[in-house]
C-alpha positions in Angstrom: -65.1 -52.5 15.4 -65.0 -51.4 12.3 -66.4 -48.1 13.0 -63.4 -48.2 16.3 -60.3 -48.7 13.9 -61.9 -46.5 11.0 -62.0 -43.2 13.7 -58.8 -44.7 15.1 -57.1 -44.7 12.0 -58.5 -41.4 10.7 -57.3 -39.7 13.8 -53.4 -41.1 13.3 -54.0 -40.1 9.8 -54.5 -36.6 11.0 -52.1 -36.6 13.3 -49.4 -37.8 10.7 -50.5 -35.2 8.2 -50.7 -32.2 10.9 -47.0 -33.7 12.4 -44.8 -31.5 8.8 -46.9 -28.4 10.1 -45.2 -28.5 13.3 -41.2 -29.3 12.0 -41.5 -26.8 9.2 -39.4 -24.3 8.8 -41.5 -21.8 7.5 -41.7 -18.3 9.5 -44.7 -17.0 11.6 -47.1 -15.6 9.8 -46.7 -11.4 11.0 -47.4 -8.7 9.2 -43.8 -7.7 8.9 -42.4 -10.9 7.0 -45.3 -10.6 4.3 -44.9 -6.9 4.1 -48.0 -5.9 5.2 -46.7 -3.1 8.0 -48.5 0.7 7.2 -46.1 2.6 4.4 -46.3 5.9 2.9 -46.7 5.6 -0.4 -46.7 9.5 -1.4 -48.3 10.7 -4.8 -46.0 12.7 -6.9 -47.9 15.0 -8.4 -47.6 18.0 -9.8 -47.1 20.4 -7.5 -45.3 18.5 -4.9 -42.5 18.1 -7.4 -42.3 21.5 -8.8 -42.5 22.3 -4.9 -39.7 20.3 -4.3 -37.6 21.6 -6.6 -38.1 25.0 -5.7 -37.4 24.8 -2.1 -34.3 22.6 -2.6 -33.1 25.7 -5.3 -34.1 28.5 -2.6 -32.0 26.2 0.5 -28.7 25.5 -2.2 -28.6 28.5 -3.9 -27.9 31.0 -1.0 -25.2 28.3 0.2 -23.5 28.2 -3.3 -23.2 31.9 -2.8 -22.2 32.5 0.5 -19.5 29.3 0.2 -18.1 31.0 -3.1 -17.9 34.7 -1.5 -16.3 33.0 1.4 -13.5 31.2 -1.2 -13.1 34.6 -3.0 -12.6 36.4 0.2 -9.1 33.7 1.2 -6.4 34.9 0.2 -3.3 33.0 -1.0 0.0 33.0 -3.0 1.5 30.0 -4.8 4.7 29.9 -5.8 6.2 26.6 -8.2 9.4 26.7 -7.8 11.4 22.8 -8.7 12.7 24.0 -11.7 13.7 27.9 -11.4 15.9 26.6 -8.6 17.9 24.5 -10.8 20.8 26.4 -12.2 19.5 27.8 -15.9 22.4 25.0 -17.1 21.2 22.3 -15.8 17.7 22.7 -16.6 17.1 20.7 -19.3 17.9 16.8 -18.7 16.2 15.1 -16.0 19.6 13.0 -15.8 21.0 16.5 -14.8 18.9 18.1 -12.4 18.8 14.2 -10.8 22.6 14.5 -10.5 22.7 18.0 -9.1 19.7 17.6 -6.5 21.7 13.9 -5.2 25.5 15.4 -5.0 25.4 16.3 -1.5 28.3 19.4 -2.2 26.0 21.2 -4.2 24.2 24.5 -3.4 20.9 24.0 -3.3 20.4 27.3 -2.0 17.6 29.4 -4.4 15.8 33.2 -3.2 12.0 33.6 -4.4 10.4 37.0 -3.7 6.7 36.7 -3.4 4.1 40.0 -3.8 1.4 39.8 -1.6 -2.1 41.0 -3.5 -3.6 42.1 -0.9 -3.9 42.4 2.8 -3.7 38.8 4.6 -4.6 38.8 8.2 -3.1 36.4 10.6 -2.9 33.3 11.1 -1.0 33.0 7.6 -0.4 29.0 6.6 2.6 28.1 4.9 2.1 24.9 3.1 4.2 23.2 0.6 2.5 21.2 -2.5 3.4 18.6 -3.9 1.9 17.1 -7.6 2.1 13.8 -9.0 3.2 12.4 -5.3 1.1 9.3 -5.3 1.1 8.6 -0.7 -2.2 6.6 -2.0 0.3 3.8 -3.2 -0.6 0.4 -1.5 2.9 -0.4 -0.4 4.1 3.0 0.4 0.7 3.3 2.7 1.4 -0.4 4.3 5.2 0.3 4.2 4.8 1.8 8.6 4.9 0.1 12.1 2.3 1.8 14.1 3.2 -0.2 16.7 6.9 0.8 17.1 6.0 4.6 16.4 3.4 4.7 19.5 5.8 2.6 22.1 9.6 2.9 22.7 9.8 -0.9 24.4 8.4 -1.9 20.8 11.2 0.0 19.2 13.0 -2.6 18.4 9.7 -4.1 15.9 10.2 -3.5 12.4 7.9 -5.5 11.0 5.6 -4.4 7.4 8.5 -1.8 7.3 10.5 -3.4 4.4 12.7 -2.0 2.4 13.3 0.7 5.3 13.4 -1.7 8.5 16.9 -2.7 9.0 20.5 -1.1 8.4 22.9 -3.3 7.2 23.7 -4.7 10.4 20.5 -6.1 11.5 19.7 -2.9 13.4 16.7 -1.6 13.7 15.2 2.2 12.1 13.4 4.2 14.2 10.9 5.5 12.9 10.6 2.6 9.9 9.6 2.9 6.8 9.2 4.1 3.2 6.9 6.8 4.3 9.1 8.3 7.9 12.3 7.6 5.3 11.0 10.0 2.2 10.0 12.8 4.4 9.9 16.0 3.3 13.1 18.1 3.9 12.6 21.6 1.4 13.2 24.6 3.8 12.3 27.7 3.7 12.9 31.1 5.8 10.9 34.2 5.1 12.0 37.8 5.5 10.0 40.8 4.5 11.6 44.8 4.4 15.0 43.0 6.1 13.0 41.7 8.6 12.3 37.8 9.6 9.0 36.1 9.6 9.0 33.9 11.5 7.1 30.5 11.4 5.5 28.9 14.4 6.0 24.8 13.6 4.0 24.1 16.9 0.9 22.6 16.8 0.6 22.3 12.8 -0.3 18.4 13.4 -3.6 16.8 14.7 -3.5 17.0 18.4 -4.6 13.3 18.4 -1.7 11.6 16.3 0.3 13.8 18.9 -1.5 12.0 21.5 -2.5 8.1 20.2 0.0 7.6 17.2 3.9 8.9 18.3 5.0 8.0 22.0 6.8 10.1 24.1 9.4 7.9 25.0 10.1 7.2 20.9 13.4 8.5 19.5 14.2 8.6 16.5 17.6 5.6 16.1 19.4 4.6 12.8 17.1 6.4 11.0 18.9 7.9 7.6 22.2 6.5 7.8 21.7 4.9 4.5 23.7 4.9 1.9 20.8 6.2 -0.1 18.7 9.4 1.9 14.8 9.7 1.5 14.5 12.6 2.7 14.5 14.6 5.8 16.3 13.7 8.9 15.2 13.9 12.4 16.5 15.1 15.7 17.7 11.9 17.6 16.8 14.2 20.9 14.1 14.7 20.5 10.8 12.3 20.7 8.5 11.6 17.7 5.7 12.8 19.4 7.4 16.4 18.8 8.7 16.1 15.7 5.2 18.0 13.8 7.1 17.7 10.9 7.1 13.9 11.0 3.8 13.8 12.3 2.5 15.5 9.5 3.9 14.1 6.4 3.5 10.8 8.4 -0.6 11.2 7.7 -0.7 10.2 4.1 -2.7 11.7 1.2 -5.2 10.5 -0.5 -4.5 12.2 -3.6 -1.3 12.9 -5.9 -1.5 16.5 -5.5 -1.8 17.5 -1.8 -0.7 20.2 0.6 1.0 19.9 4.0 1.5 22.6 6.6 4.8 23.5 6.8 3.8 26.6 9.6 2.3 29.8 10.5 3.4 33.4 10.5 1.9 35.0 13.4 1.8 38.6 11.9 -0.2 40.8 9.3 0.9 41.3 5.2 0.1 44.0 4.2 -1.3 44.4 0.1 2.4 44.9 -2.1 4.7 44.1 0.5 7.5 41.8 -1.0 8.5 39.1 0.9 11.8 37.1 0.5 11.7 33.4 0.8 15.7 31.9 1.1 14.7 27.9 0.2 16.8 24.7 0.5 15.8 23.3 -2.8 16.8 19.6 -1.4 13.7 17.5 -2.1 14.2 14.9 -4.8 11.1 15.2 -7.0 13.0 15.4 -10.5 13.1 11.4 -10.7 9.5 11.2 -11.1 8.3 14.4 -12.7 7.0 15.6 -9.4 6.4 19.5 -8.9 6.4 21.6 -5.8 5.0 24.3 -5.1 5.0 26.7 -1.8 1.6 28.2 -0.4 0.7 30.9 1.3 -2.7 31.1 2.5 -5.7 32.9 4.4 -8.6 30.9 5.8 -12.0 32.1 5.8 -15.6 30.2 8.4 -14.8 27.9 5.7 -11.3 26.7 5.4 -9.3 27.2 2.8 -10.0 28.2 -0.9 -11.4 25.3 -2.8 -14.1 27.2 -5.3 -15.7 24.1 -5.6 -18.3 23.5 -2.8 -20.0 27.0 -4.1 -20.4 25.5 -7.3 -21.4 22.4 -6.9 -24.2 24.5 -4.9 -25.1 26.6 -7.8 -25.1 23.9 -10.2 -27.7 21.8 -8.2 -30.0 24.7 -6.6 -29.6 26.1 -11.0 -30.8 23.1 -12.0 -33.5 22.9 -9.8 -34.9 25.6 -10.0 -34.5 25.4 -14.0 -36.6 22.0 -13.9 -39.0 23.5 -11.2 -39.9 26.8 -13.5 -40.0 23.6 -16.7 -42.5 22.2 -15.4 -44.6 25.2 -13.8 -45.0 26.2 -17.6 -45.9 22.9 -18.6 -48.4 22.1 -16.4 -49.9 25.8 -16.8 -49.7 24.9 -20.7 -50.6 21.2 -21.0 -52.2 20.3 -17.8 -53.6 17.1 -17.5 -55.1 15.0 -14.8 -54.1 12.9 -12.4 -54.6 9.0 -13.3 -56.8 10.0 -16.1 -57.2 6.6 -18.6 -57.0 8.4 -22.2 -53.5 8.1 -21.6 -52.8 4.7 -21.2 -50.7 3.3 -24.4 -53.3 1.0 -25.6 -56.2 3.5 -25.2 -54.7 6.6 -26.8 -57.9 7.3 -28.3 -60.6 6.2 -26.2 -63.8 8.5 -27.4 -62.4 9.4 -31.1 -64.6 6.8 -32.6 
């Protein structure tokens, strides 16, 4: 009887001890959870390190040279004009510049002469460049309503467009928001040898923006009707999807210095040609100390003029080549056996005594 009871109690005890194991939240054993999966653990021997640095330099240096040559092939004309296009008597004080640019009756026409340094192959892209203009400011970027721009039926929606959301009588502004309100409005007309150069302003915006972000049935309404105008006006009879100067401007820039495409000149310009630019200096950059530049540029297979990419590749490639040569010389002059215990910190002179 006692034996039976003992066996019964032993069985119960074993059952009780196994119960927590069955209810345990410990993950099931696997090679993944125990980090026992096969893994590649390469040993960085001197030969591998030298070969890797050499390979990187062999790849990067030619790419850097090709990128730099492509950038140098781009012909670019940059003309800063925000000061030169203010009457000389008004260039001294900021207040006089502001008074001139904000006065609708003042003459803001200006003529600039640009000399072509060498042959410029069409298409020649015309950009305007603004400096110290923070389109990436948080409140500025948010001051728009994408639903209004895309859907004509939602034209009355102006949420998020404060302070340029409605007129004084409560009528909705289309397009609303600070981005549209501050639309760039300087204009450029080009002539060469007294012959006009046509600037094509079609196709200057992203096709995805025209097709998806701006509606064909959305037309400007109550735009720039306030007492203070921020920038350019829009044709109320043309849908937003066709007004590409607005579409280009509405794609906000990430940096305070940026260029935006104004149009394309679709004829070649020869070296030493003098291009006369009749411009209207309307855009107010004087209130925030901004700069305005007119840029004419060709392109290469890599895009516009930008030396940074080529210099970056050359720098990294040259650095890797230098390290490869340095490691190679060290390996030749003072080689050491891999895993030599004599180099351990606690065993500097293992056989000296």
